[in-house]
VMD Tcl script that draws the C-alpha trace (Angstrom):
set ca {
  {-147.00 318.41 85.79}
  {-146.04 316.39 82.75}
  {-143.80 317.95 80.12}
  {-146.64 318.91 77.75}
  {-148.71 320.70 80.37}
  {-145.62 322.23 82.00}
  {-144.73 323.85 78.69}
  {-148.27 325.20 78.22}
  {-148.33 326.58 81.77}
  {-144.90 328.23 81.41}
  {-145.91 329.88 78.13}
  {-149.13 331.18 79.68}
  {-147.25 332.69 82.64}
  {-144.74 334.29 80.32}
  {-147.53 335.93 78.30}
  {-149.46 337.16 81.34}
  {-146.91 337.33 84.19}
  {-149.02 339.26 86.70}
  {-152.36 337.48 86.36}
  {-151.99 335.37 89.50}
  {-155.67 334.39 89.86}
  {-155.74 333.21 86.25}
  {-152.50 331.27 86.80}
  {-154.06 329.52 89.81}
  {-157.18 328.48 87.89}
  {-155.16 327.17 84.94}
  {-152.71 325.31 87.19}
  {-155.50 323.49 89.04}
  {-157.07 322.56 85.70}
  {-153.80 321.29 84.20}
  {-153.04 319.13 87.24}
  {-156.23 317.21 86.47}
  {-155.71 317.11 82.71}
  {-152.24 315.61 83.34}
  {-154.00 312.36 84.19}
  {-155.44 311.94 80.69}
  {-153.21 313.97 78.35}
  {-150.99 311.05 77.30}
  {-154.04 308.97 76.39}
  {-155.42 311.70 74.11}
  {-152.77 312.48 71.47}
  {-155.36 314.15 69.23}
  {-155.88 316.80 71.94}
  {-152.19 317.70 71.78}
  {-152.18 317.58 67.98}
  {-155.00 320.10 67.75}
  {-153.43 322.27 70.48}
  {-156.79 322.37 72.24}
  {-155.40 323.32 75.66}
  {-153.35 326.20 74.27}
  {-156.44 327.54 72.51}
  {-158.63 326.90 75.54}
  {-156.59 329.10 77.89}
  {-156.51 332.00 75.42}
  {-159.75 334.03 75.44}
  {-161.53 334.32 72.13}
  {-161.99 337.97 72.98}
  {-161.18 340.30 75.89}
  {-162.89 343.69 75.94}
  {-161.73 346.51 78.24}
  {-163.49 349.86 78.28}
  {-163.87 353.00 80.36}
  {-167.12 353.73 82.18}
  {-167.70 357.44 82.89}
  {-170.61 358.34 85.17}
  {-171.74 361.28 87.30}
  {-172.11 360.94 91.08}
  {-174.72 362.68 93.24}
  {-172.42 365.68 93.70}
  {-172.26 366.21 89.95}
  {-168.65 365.01 89.73}
  {-167.59 362.79 86.83}
  {-166.18 359.44 87.97}
  {-164.29 356.93 85.83}
  {-164.28 353.17 86.27}
  {-163.00 350.36 84.10}
  {-165.25 347.75 82.52}
  {-164.41 344.24 81.31}
  {-165.96 341.41 79.34}
  {-163.90 338.30 78.62}
  {-165.54 336.04 76.04}
  {-163.57 332.89 76.76}
  {-165.05 330.05 74.74}
  {-168.11 329.68 72.49}
  {-167.62 326.06 71.38}
  {-170.77 324.87 73.17}
  {-172.99 327.92 72.73}
  {-173.21 331.69 73.30}
  {-170.90 333.09 75.96}
  {-172.58 332.86 79.37}
  {-171.40 334.21 82.69}
  {-171.98 336.90 85.26}
  {-170.98 340.50 85.76}
  {-169.12 341.42 88.96}
  {-169.04 344.98 90.35}
  {-166.35 345.10 93.04}
  {-163.17 347.16 93.68}
  {-161.02 344.02 93.39}
  {-162.04 343.38 89.78}
  {-159.17 343.30 87.28}
  {-158.38 341.43 84.08}
  {-156.78 338.49 85.92}
  {-159.87 337.90 88.05}
  {-162.25 338.20 85.10}
  {-160.12 335.78 83.03}
  {-160.00 333.21 85.84}
  {-163.78 333.48 86.27}
  {-164.39 333.15 82.51}
  {-162.07 330.13 82.33}
  {-163.86 328.40 85.21}
  {-167.23 329.35 83.74}
  {-166.44 327.52 80.51}
  {-166.18 324.15 82.27}
  {-168.95 324.89 84.76}
  {-171.33 325.57 81.88}
  {-170.15 322.43 80.12}
  {-171.04 320.33 83.16}
  {-174.67 321.47 83.05}
  {-175.12 319.74 79.69}
  {-176.74 322.90 78.31}
  {-175.62 324.70 75.15}
  {-173.64 327.43 76.89}
  {-170.19 328.84 76.24}
  {-168.11 330.61 78.89}
  {-167.59 334.29 79.63}
  {-167.38 336.75 82.49}
  {-167.31 340.50 82.98}
  {-167.58 343.34 85.42}
  {-166.06 346.52 86.73}
  {-164.00 347.87 89.62}
  {-167.06 349.95 90.59}
  {-168.05 349.55 94.25}
  {-171.82 349.44 94.79}
  {-171.38 349.83 98.56}
  {-172.17 353.32 99.76}
  {-173.67 354.35 96.43}
  {-177.20 355.73 96.07}
  {-179.73 354.10 93.76}
  {-179.26 357.00 91.36}
  {-175.49 356.54 91.26}
  {-175.84 352.80 90.67}
  {-178.36 353.46 87.90}
  {-176.17 356.02 86.14}
  {-173.14 353.77 86.37}
  {-175.08 350.73 85.10}
  {-176.47 352.70 82.17}
  {-173.01 353.94 81.18}
  {-171.57 350.43 81.55}
  {-174.29 348.93 79.36}
  {-173.94 351.67 76.74}
  {-170.54 350.21 75.88}
  {-171.25 346.55 76.65}
  {-174.42 346.44 74.54}
  {-172.46 346.34 71.27}
  {-170.72 343.11 72.33}
  {-173.64 341.01 73.67}
  {-176.94 339.53 72.48}
  {-179.27 336.58 73.04}
  {-177.33 334.43 70.55}
  {-173.91 335.97 71.19}
  {-173.25 336.62 74.87}
  {-175.75 336.51 77.74}
  {-174.48 338.08 81.00}
  {-176.02 337.58 84.43}
  {-175.31 338.82 87.96}
  {-172.42 338.07 90.29}
  {-170.91 339.84 93.31}
  {-172.31 343.38 93.48}
  {-174.83 342.74 90.71}
  {-178.23 341.76 92.05}
  {-181.80 342.33 90.90}
  {-181.48 346.13 91.12}
  {-178.38 346.23 88.92}
  {-179.78 343.68 86.43}
  {-182.89 345.83 86.10}
  {-180.92 348.97 85.30}
  {-178.66 347.09 82.86}
  {-181.58 345.45 81.07}
  {-183.51 348.69 80.82}
  {-180.58 350.44 79.16}
  {-179.96 347.53 76.78}
  {-183.63 347.54 75.75}
  {-183.50 351.29 75.23}
  {-180.36 351.15 73.09}
  {-181.28 348.13 70.97}
  {-185.05 348.72 70.81}
  {-185.73 345.07 71.53}
  {-187.01 342.94 74.40}
  {-184.83 339.84 74.34}
  {-183.26 337.33 76.69}
  {-179.88 339.04 76.57}
  {-179.55 339.19 80.37}
  {-180.55 336.54 82.88}
  {-181.44 337.06 86.52}
  {-184.30 339.33 85.48}
  {-187.42 339.90 87.59}
  {-190.02 337.20 86.79}
  {-192.49 340.02 86.06}
  {-190.51 340.93 82.92}
  {-188.92 337.82 81.54}
  {-187.01 336.35 84.46}
  {-187.19 332.81 85.77}
  {-188.48 331.84 89.15}
  {-185.80 330.36 91.45}
  {-182.98 332.21 89.63}
  {-181.96 334.25 92.71}
  {-182.03 331.10 94.82}
  {-180.41 328.82 92.24}
  {-176.71 329.00 93.14}
  {-177.31 328.46 96.84}
  {-180.00 325.82 96.35}
  {-177.90 323.99 93.75}
  {-174.89 324.03 96.06}
  {-176.85 322.31 98.80}
  {-178.41 319.84 96.35}
  {-174.96 318.77 95.19}
  {-173.66 318.52 98.77}
  {-176.68 316.37 99.66}
  {-175.95 314.12 96.66}
  {-172.38 313.57 97.86}
  {-173.54 312.70 101.36}
  {-176.30 310.45 100.03}
  {-173.68 308.53 98.04}
  {-171.94 307.87 101.39}
  {-175.15 306.96 103.26}
  {-175.39 310.33 105.04}
  {-177.80 313.27 104.99}
  {-177.60 316.95 105.93}
  {-180.17 316.56 108.68}
  {-178.82 317.92 112.01}
  {-175.41 318.64 110.47}
  {-173.81 321.84 111.79}
  {-172.80 323.95 108.81}
  {-170.37 326.86 108.42}
  {-171.42 329.29 105.68}
  {-169.26 332.27 104.71}
  {-170.53 335.38 102.98}
  {-173.93 336.99 103.45}
  {-174.93 337.84 99.90}
  {-177.25 336.05 97.54}
  {-175.40 332.71 97.45}
  {-174.89 332.51 101.21}
  {-178.47 333.52 102.00}
  {-180.03 330.86 99.81}
  {-177.50 328.26 100.90}
  {-178.70 328.83 104.45}
  {-182.34 328.74 103.30}
  {-181.97 325.37 101.56}
  {-179.93 323.97 104.47}
  {-182.86 324.86 106.72}
  {-185.25 323.12 104.30}
  {-183.14 319.97 104.66}
  {-183.04 320.31 108.48}
  {-179.36 321.19 108.73}
  {-178.09 323.71 111.32}
  {-176.23 326.65 109.71}
  {-174.36 328.64 112.37}
  {-172.26 331.32 110.63}
  {-172.31 334.12 108.08}
  {-169.78 336.83 107.23}
  {-168.96 339.89 105.17}
  {-165.81 341.91 104.53}
  {-165.95 343.40 108.04}
  {-166.08 340.13 109.99}
  {-168.16 337.07 110.82}
  {-171.02 336.13 113.11}
  {-171.33 332.83 114.95}
  {-174.78 331.83 116.20}
  {-174.39 328.55 118.02}
  {-178.17 328.26 118.37}
  {-178.32 328.04 114.59}
  {-180.22 330.20 112.13}
  {-183.95 329.80 111.60}
  {-186.37 331.30 109.09}
  {-186.88 334.45 111.18}
  {-183.15 335.09 111.61}
  {-182.55 334.52 107.90}
  {-185.26 337.04 106.99}
  {-183.50 339.57 109.21}
  {-180.22 338.94 107.36}
  {-181.95 339.35 103.98}
  {-183.48 342.64 105.07}
  {-180.16 343.81 106.54}
  {-178.06 342.99 103.47}
  {-180.52 343.40 100.58}
  {-182.56 346.42 101.67}
  {-180.61 348.28 104.36}
  {-177.27 347.21 102.81}
  {-175.84 347.09 106.30}
  {-172.95 345.22 107.90}
  {-173.28 341.72 109.29}
  {-172.21 342.99 112.73}
  {-175.75 344.42 113.12}
  {-176.98 340.83 113.52}
  {-175.72 340.78 117.11}
  {-177.76 343.88 117.95}
  {-180.90 341.93 117.08}
  {-179.66 338.57 118.42}
  {-177.21 339.28 121.27}
  {-176.52 335.60 121.93}
  {-174.55 335.51 118.69}
  {-170.84 336.39 118.56}
  {-169.30 338.88 116.13}
  {-165.59 338.62 115.29}
  {-164.18 341.56 113.28}
  {-161.97 340.81 110.29}
  {-158.22 340.97 110.92}
  {-156.06 340.83 107.83}
  {-152.92 340.26 109.90}
  {-154.25 337.12 111.56}
  {-153.22 334.68 108.79}
  {-156.43 332.66 109.05}
  {-160.17 333.26 109.22}
  {-161.91 332.44 112.53}
  {-165.05 331.33 110.72}
  {-163.23 328.16 109.61}
  {-162.30 327.38 113.23}
  {-165.94 326.87 114.22}
  {-166.74 323.25 115.03}
  {-169.04 321.89 112.35}
  {-169.77 318.96 110.06}
  {-169.91 320.78 106.73}
  {-168.46 323.99 105.30}
  {-169.84 326.14 102.49}
  {-167.45 328.95 101.44}
  {-169.74 331.43 99.64}
  {-167.84 334.74 99.90}
  {-164.99 335.16 97.40}
  {-161.88 333.62 95.86}
  {-159.07 332.26 98.06}
  {-160.93 332.72 101.33}
  {-159.73 329.33 102.63}
  {-155.94 329.12 102.90}
  {-153.76 326.28 104.19}
  {-154.18 327.30 107.84}
  {-157.96 327.47 107.44}
  {-158.04 324.06 105.77}
  {-156.04 322.58 108.64}
  {-158.54 323.99 111.13}
  {-161.38 322.37 109.16}
  {-159.51 319.06 109.18}
  {-158.71 319.29 112.89}
  {-162.40 319.87 113.62}
  {-163.34 316.73 111.65}
  {-165.39 318.53 109.00}
  {-166.61 315.87 106.57}
  {-167.54 318.03 103.55}
  {-166.48 321.31 101.92}
  {-168.67 322.49 99.03}
  {-167.75 325.71 97.23}
  {-170.45 328.32 96.64}
  {-167.97 331.05 95.67}
  {-165.64 330.75 92.68}
  {-162.25 329.25 93.62}
  {-162.55 330.07 97.33}
  {-159.91 327.49 98.29}
  {-156.19 327.87 97.55}
  {-154.32 324.98 95.92}
  {-152.44 324.30 99.17}
  {-155.72 324.19 101.07}
  {-157.26 321.77 98.56}
  {-154.31 319.42 99.08}
  {-154.90 319.47 102.85}
  {-158.63 318.78 102.47}
  {-158.02 315.87 100.10}
  {-155.19 314.48 102.23}
  {-157.59 314.38 105.18}
  {-160.21 312.61 103.05}
  {-162.72 315.45 103.36}
  {-165.36 315.35 100.64}
  {-164.49 318.37 98.52}
  {-166.85 319.71 95.85}
  {-165.13 322.28 93.59}
  {-166.95 325.41 92.52}
  {-167.16 324.59 88.82}
  {-169.53 321.78 89.80}
  {-170.92 322.84 93.16}
  {-172.07 326.35 92.25}
  {-173.30 325.53 88.75}
  {-176.93 325.86 89.85}
  {-176.96 329.57 89.04}
  {-175.91 329.19 85.44}
  {-178.10 326.10 85.09}
  {-181.21 328.13 85.89}
  {-179.88 330.97 83.74}
  {-179.88 328.45 80.90}
  {-183.46 327.55 81.79}
  {-184.33 331.26 81.79}
  {-182.87 331.56 78.29}
  {-185.04 328.63 77.17}
  {-188.13 330.24 78.66}
  {-187.32 333.57 76.99}
  {-186.88 331.90 73.59}
  {-190.25 330.18 73.95}
  {-192.02 333.18 75.54}
  {-193.18 330.96 78.40}
  {-192.59 330.84 82.14}
  {-192.34 327.75 84.32}
  {-193.63 327.68 87.89}
  {-191.20 327.91 90.83}
  {-191.88 324.25 91.64}
  {-191.07 323.19 88.07}
  {-187.82 325.17 87.93}
  {-186.73 323.87 91.34}
  {-187.42 320.31 90.19}
  {-185.32 320.83 87.07}
  {-182.53 322.38 89.16}
  {-182.47 319.39 91.51}
  {-182.22 316.98 88.57}
  {-179.47 319.06 86.93}
  {-177.36 319.08 90.10}
  {-177.85 315.36 90.63}
  {-176.79 314.87 87.03}
  {-173.67 316.97 87.54}
  {-172.70 314.89 90.58}
  {-173.18 311.64 88.65}
  {-171.07 312.98 85.79}
  {-168.15 314.19 87.88}
  {-168.08 311.18 90.21}
  {-168.22 308.73 87.29}
  {-165.47 310.64 85.48}
  {-163.36 310.80 88.63}
  {-163.68 307.07 89.14}
  {-162.67 306.39 85.53}
  {-159.65 308.68 85.32}
  {-158.58 309.28 88.94}
  {-160.28 308.14 92.13}
  {-163.99 308.38 92.90}
  {-163.34 310.80 95.77}
  {-161.36 313.26 93.64}
  {-164.21 315.42 92.38}
  {-161.73 318.12 91.30}
  {-160.37 315.75 88.67}
  {-163.88 314.60 87.83}
  {-165.15 318.14 87.24}
  {-162.11 319.33 85.31}
  {-161.88 316.29 83.06}
  {-165.61 315.95 82.38}
  {-165.92 319.65 81.53}
  {-162.76 319.62 79.44}
  {-163.65 316.61 77.31}
  {-166.97 318.08 76.18}
  {-165.49 321.48 75.31}
  {-162.43 319.93 73.62}
  {-164.56 317.67 71.43}
  {-166.64 320.63 70.24}
  {-163.51 322.71 69.53}
  {-161.96 319.96 67.42}
  {-165.22 319.46 65.48}
  {-165.36 323.19 64.66}
  {-161.78 323.52 63.40}
  {-159.13 326.08 64.24}
  {-161.36 329.04 65.06}
}
mol new
graphics top color blue
foreach p $ca { graphics top sphere $p radius 0.5 }
foreach p [lrange $ca 0 end-1] q [lrange $ca 1 end] { graphics top cylinder $p $q radius 0.2 }
display resetview
């Protein structure tokens, strides 16, 4: 790093010494901004970067709830309102045992630039809790969600902060959260996105992150005279993003061959089809089972249990053309990236947030693998959330076909923006620089216009 960004990074680490995920996100961002910082003295003068990495507001609260045995349980809730220069805070809620302030800050920081890239009037925020939805009854999830929203409701609103879903927060959880918000505030507003289309939600919102990911990957390949047709694809995860990534890959005649969860991964060398995908949706969304059950239904597939001592993930050793990490942060390390390179993978597009370590990114770029970072590649979800907000404000609802068309155009627009920016300030292939710089410049300009607030 250059001296200016080194100083900023050192100060940030000194303030928050144990927030390693946040450090990683900021470091990756600053490595890109290094390429333009000396050409933008007004950015330094206004201390935009220092302000940008400090949340406007970080809210931490306790969430008491009663389990099915009548025992009071206590979890911790978070909402980090990172940046409102471009619009109301916008970003998901994550319910997962790994959630802590560092993870929520890194997600909110990334969300700020992701939202900027959509071109919509959206600021950046993120929230969640260390509550684990796995193994909980519907009643327990409802009571937890209601308690969580009882506190969160005083900090959000349609023109203030509009949460959505993330890991552990699907349509069931959004329903419980929205119902409690409506009850507390006595209003029916677009304060949450990801709602059921029957009561204010947008069509294609559940599909949007996965669909948008594939649309952006297809745009990259199209720019290099390739398509996804007949490409073997590795997909990690088995939640919402992974499921709809597989679905859109099938629409474009690709051959997805893997899925995973925290217990292990499945490899189906015959490739998934619509019937197999429906089984996975039923298994994960309704039965809330483990991915290993896939092999009971389809015995030709292989299940490999997770092994934390292994040092690498076998899913990234599968021979394929394209890889779509859709599980969680830092799931591709340096060893995994080397396996992808050795197997001649041509594209890695991130469906999860920051699923690739900095060392792994270096390996992918060194091997000239097309690499689409999450802040651009998985922006489809927030893009359609923005469209849902527009529909709520107008009290209208667009058809699934219309929303999907808008999503496709938004993702194509994001690719044009980041590739053009990369070519101007770095190299055309460095989409990390393109995404970071394009997102940064729009947010920075708005912050300077609005003064020191």
